[in-house]
C-alpha positions in Angstrom: -22.1 -20.6 -65.5 -18.3 -20.3 -65.2 -16.2 -18.2 -62.8 -15.3 -15.9 -65.7 -19.1 -15.3 -66.4 -19.9 -14.8 -62.7 -17.3 -12.2 -62.3 -18.3 -10.5 -65.5 -22.0 -10.4 -64.4 -20.9 -8.8 -61.1 -18.7 -6.3 -62.6 -15.7 -7.7 -60.5 -12.3 -9.1 -61.3 -12.0 -12.9 -61.4 -9.4 -12.8 -58.6 -11.9 -10.9 -56.2 -14.7 -13.5 -56.9 -12.1 -16.2 -56.5 -10.9 -14.8 -53.1 -14.5 -14.4 -51.9 -15.4 -18.0 -52.8 -12.3 -19.4 -51.2 -12.6 -17.2 -48.2 -9.2 -15.8 -48.7 -8.0 -12.2 -48.6 -9.3 -8.9 -47.2 -12.5 -7.3 -48.8 -15.6 -5.6 -47.7 -18.2 -7.9 -46.1 -20.8 -6.4 -48.4 -18.9 -7.2 -51.4 -18.2 -10.8 -50.1 -22.0 -11.4 -49.5 -23.0 -9.8 -53.0 -20.8 -12.5 -54.5 -22.0 -15.5 -52.5 -25.6 -14.3 -53.3 -25.0 -14.2 -57.0 -23.2 -17.6 -56.8 -26.2 -19.1 -55.1 -28.7 -17.4 -57.6 -26.8 -18.5 -60.8 -26.3 -22.1 -59.6 -22.5 -21.8 -59.9 -20.7 -24.6 -58.1 -16.8 -24.3 -57.9 -14.9 -27.5 -59.1 -13.7 -29.3 -56.0 -10.4 -30.2 -57.4 -9.7 -26.7 -58.8 -10.7 -25.2 -55.6 -8.4 -27.3 -53.5 -5.5 -26.4 -55.9 -6.4 -22.8 -55.6 -6.3 -22.8 -51.9 -2.7 -24.1 -51.9 0.0 -21.4 -51.4 2.9 -21.3 -53.6 4.8 -20.1 -50.5 7.3 -21.7 -48.3 7.5 -20.4 -44.7 10.4 -21.4 -42.2 10.7 -21.1 -38.6 14.0 -20.3 -37.1 14.4 -22.0 -34.0 16.4 -21.1 -30.9 18.1 -23.2 -28.3 16.0 -24.4 -25.5 12.8 -23.6 -27.2 11.0 -27.0 -26.7 8.9 -26.6 -23.6 5.1 -27.5 -23.3 4.0 -24.0 -24.6 6.5 -24.1 -27.8 5.3 -27.8 -28.4 1.5 -26.8 -28.7 2.6 -23.7 -30.7 4.6 -26.1 -33.2 1.8 -28.4 -33.6 -0.6 -25.4 -34.3 1.8 -24.0 -37.0 2.0 -27.4 -38.7 -1.8 -27.7 -38.9 -2.4 -24.2 -40.2 0.4 -24.5 -42.8 -1.0 -27.9 -43.9 -4.5 -26.5 -44.1 -3.3 -23.6 -46.4 -0.9 -25.6 -48.4 2.0 -23.6 -47.2 5.4 -25.5 -47.2 6.5 -25.4 -43.7 10.2 -25.4 -43.1 11.8 -26.3 -39.7 15.3 -24.3 -39.5 17.5 -25.7 -36.8 20.8 -24.2 -37.9 22.1 -20.6 -38.0 20.3 -18.6 -40.8 23.8 -17.6 -42.3 24.4 -21.2 -43.0 21.5 -21.8 -45.6 22.2 -21.2 -49.2 18.7 -20.7 -49.9 16.1 -19.5 -47.5 12.3 -19.9 -47.6 10.2 -17.2 -48.9 9.6 -15.9 -45.3 10.9 -16.7 -42.0 9.1 -16.8 -38.5 11.6 -15.9 -35.7 11.0 -17.2 -32.3 11.9 -14.0 -30.1 14.5 -15.2 -27.8 18.2 -15.1 -28.5 19.8 -12.9 -31.2 16.6 -11.9 -32.7 18.2 -8.5 -34.0 20.9 -10.3 -35.6 18.6 -12.6 -37.4 16.4 -9.8 -38.5 19.3 -8.0 -40.0 20.5 -10.9 -41.8 17.0 -11.7 -43.5 16.7 -7.9 -44.4 20.0 -8.1 -46.2 18.8 -11.2 -48.0 15.5 -9.7 -48.8 13.6 -12.4 -46.9 10.4 -11.1 -45.1 10.4 -12.0 -41.3 7.6 -12.2 -38.8 8.6 -12.2 -35.1 6.7 -14.2 -32.7 6.9 -11.9 -29.8 6.9 -8.2 -29.3 9.6 -6.6 -31.5 9.6 -2.8 -32.5 10.2 -1.9 -36.0 9.3 -5.6 -37.2 6.4 -7.4 -38.2 5.4 -9.3 -35.2 2.5 -11.6 -33.6 2.1 -11.8 -30.0 -0.5 -12.5 -27.3 -1.5 -9.4 -25.3 1.1 -10.1 -22.6 1.0 -6.6 -20.9 -2.9 -6.7 -20.8 -2.8 -10.3 -19.5 -0.3 -9.4 -16.7 -2.4 -6.6 -15.6 -5.5 -8.9 -15.7 -3.8 -11.4 -13.5 -2.7 -8.9 -11.0 -6.0 -7.2 -10.8 -7.6 -10.5 -10.3 -5.3 -10.9 -7.2 -6.0 -7.3 -6.1 -9.6 -7.5 -6.2 -9.4 -10.7 -3.9 -7.7 -8.4 -1.2 -4.1 -9.2 -1.8 -1.6 -6.6 -1.5 1.8 -8.5 -1.0 1.7 -10.1 -4.5 5.0 -11.5 -5.8 5.9 -11.8 -9.5 7.9 -14.9 -10.6 9.6 -14.3 -14.0 13.1 -14.0 -15.6 14.6 -10.6 -15.9 17.0 -11.8 -18.9 14.1 -13.7 -20.7 12.4 -12.7 -23.8 10.1 -9.8 -24.3 7.1 -11.5 -23.0 8.6 -11.4 -19.5 9.3 -7.7 -19.9 5.6 -7.2 -21.0 4.0 -9.3 -18.5 6.0 -7.6 -15.7 5.0 -4.2 -17.0 1.3 -5.4 -16.8 2.0 -6.5 -13.2 3.7 -3.2 -12.2 0.8 -1.2 -14.0 -2.0 -3.0 -12.1 -0.2 -2.3 -8.8 0.3 1.4 -9.6 -3.3 1.6 -10.7 -4.4 0.3 -7.2 -2.3 2.6 -5.4 0.0 -0.4 -4.2 3.6 0.3 -3.7 6.1 -1.8 -5.9 8.3 -3.8 -3.9 11.3 -5.0 -5.9 12.1 -7.8 -3.4 8.9 -9.4 -4.4 10.1 -9.9 -8.1 11.6 -13.1 -8.1 13.8 -15.1 -10.9 11.9 -18.3 -11.8 14.1 -19.2 -14.8 10.8 -19.8 -16.8 11.0 -23.3 -15.9 9.3 -25.6 -13.1 12.4 -26.0 -11.4 13.2 -22.4 -11.6 9.9 -21.5 -10.1 10.3 -24.0 -7.3 13.7 -22.9 -6.2 12.8 -19.0 -6.3 9.6 -19.4 -4.2 11.2 -21.7 -1.7 14.4 -19.6 -1.3 12.4 -16.5 -0.9 10.2 -17.8 1.9 13.0 -19.5 3.6 14.8 -16.4 3.5 11.9 -14.6 5.1 10.1 -12.9 2.4 6.4 -13.1 2.8 3.6 -12.7 0.4 -0.1 -13.6 0.1 -0.2 -14.2 -3.7 2.2 -14.9 -6.8 1.8 -14.2 -10.4 3.9 -16.3 -12.4 4.8 -15.3 -16.0 4.3 -18.9 -17.1 2.1 -21.9 -16.2 5.5 -23.8 -15.8 6.8 -21.5 -13.0 3.4 -21.5 -11.3 3.5 -25.2 -11.0 6.9 -25.1 -9.6 5.9 -22.4 -7.2 2.8 -24.4 -5.9 5.1 -27.4 -5.5 7.5 -25.0 -3.2 4.3 -23.8 -1.2 3.2 -27.4 -0.5 6.7 -28.6 0.5 6.8 -25.5 2.8 3.8 -26.7 4.5 1.6 -23.7 3.2 -2.0 -24.1 2.1 -2.8 -23.0 -1.4 -4.9 -20.8 -2.0 -6.0 -20.3 1.7 -2.5 -18.9 2.6 -1.1 -18.1 -1.0 -3.0 -17.6 -4.2 -1.2 -18.4 -7.5 -1.8 -17.2 -11.0 0.0 -18.5 -14.1 0.1 -17.4 -17.7 -0.2 -19.4 -20.9 -3.4 -21.7 -20.3 -1.4 -25.0 -21.0 -3.7 -28.1 -21.0 -3.2 -31.1 -18.7 -1.9 -29.0 -15.7 -1.9 -31.2 -12.4 -4.0 -28.3 -10.7 -7.1 -26.3 -12.0 -4.7 -23.3 -12.2 -6.0 -19.7 -12.4 -4.2 -18.5 -15.5 -4.1 -16.1 -18.4 -5.0 -18.2 -21.5 -3.5 -17.5 -24.8 -5.1 -18.3 -28.2 -2.3 -20.5 -29.6 -4.2 -21.6 -32.7 -5.1 -18.0 -33.6 -1.4 -16.9 -33.0 -0.3 -19.5 -35.6 -2.8 -18.3 -38.1 -2.0 -14.8 -37.8 1.6 -15.7 -37.9 1.4 -17.6 -41.4 -1.1 -15.1 -42.8 1.1 -12.2 -42.1 4.2 -13.9 -43.6 2.3 -14.6 -46.7 1.2 -11.0 -47.0 4.7 -9.9 -46.4 5.7 -12.2 -49.5 3.3 -10.6 -51.6 4.5 -7.2 -50.7 2.2 -6.3 -47.9 3.1 -3.7 -45.1 4.8 -4.5 -41.8 2.0 -5.1 -39.3 1.9 -5.6 -35.4 -0.7 -8.1 -34.5 -1.7 -8.4 -30.7 -3.9 -11.3 -30.0 -6.3 -11.0 -27.0 -6.0 -13.3 -24.0 -8.5 -14.3 -21.3 -8.4 -15.0 -17.8 -9.3 -18.4 -16.5 -10.4 -18.6 -12.8 -9.4 -21.8 -11.3 -8.9 -23.1 -7.9 -5.5 -21.7 -7.0 -6.9 -18.3 -6.0 -9.0 -17.2 -3.0 -9.5 -14.1 -1.1 -6.7 -12.8 1.2 -7.4 -14.1 4.7 -4.4 -11.8 6.2 -4.7 -8.1 7.0 -2.9 -5.5 4.9 
């Protein structure tokens, strides 16, 4: 039994049967199962070498890097992208220079959604190269964790523990992720009938040092809170360091929640965990779909809340 014969017997195209056997492409699950059942019944066995070659993509996908993008989260994401590209046989291209300096661009480009993303999108459109933004970007194909939902979940966790004076540590001029996580924070407060206090929104510069400085300055300046939602794990670690240096007990006096779910943290941090591997898979899959003429899609990857040792019930009235 050959692949052509199997397809003929099923009344399907060779390409459809091949995609089902290789686990690639979209099709009705009923069709996929019918193909697999026919394969088992016929005794058809794909040639391992041919199957491996068929799995390899003809495509090259680049990632356009931005300055200062090599924190712990980006390092994990980079590793996931390299692994996914390798498994799919996709040629992965690191692009450190401005896009307009490349005489030839890859078949598609992933854009880290930080600085000058609109300009880079416009250039790629001009050169007819599909782009996938790694972050929330209207009117573009993008892949993003559920930042707003995660921000709301983190804030609701603190509200359910009885906290009402909840600070937000972010970076107003940062990428869209800060905007969406801040939106989730504000939405959860409004949902609970807790008035927004702008002075409790601190600028943590999306770094450990920034989180430390923001929290320490705020407390020494007389600002009081019983909990903090930090828009990154790095800022959460900085915030905890500031609380400890101020002589405050965490979580008894101040609870802290982070965002990202980075491994190897020095604390069992309550945090919103991103599925970094899935984001990488979705990004490369979407890029390859666009290369083949597929539509722009907006993919929001679910997040989950990990309850650690940095949150506790509020012990202060009001």
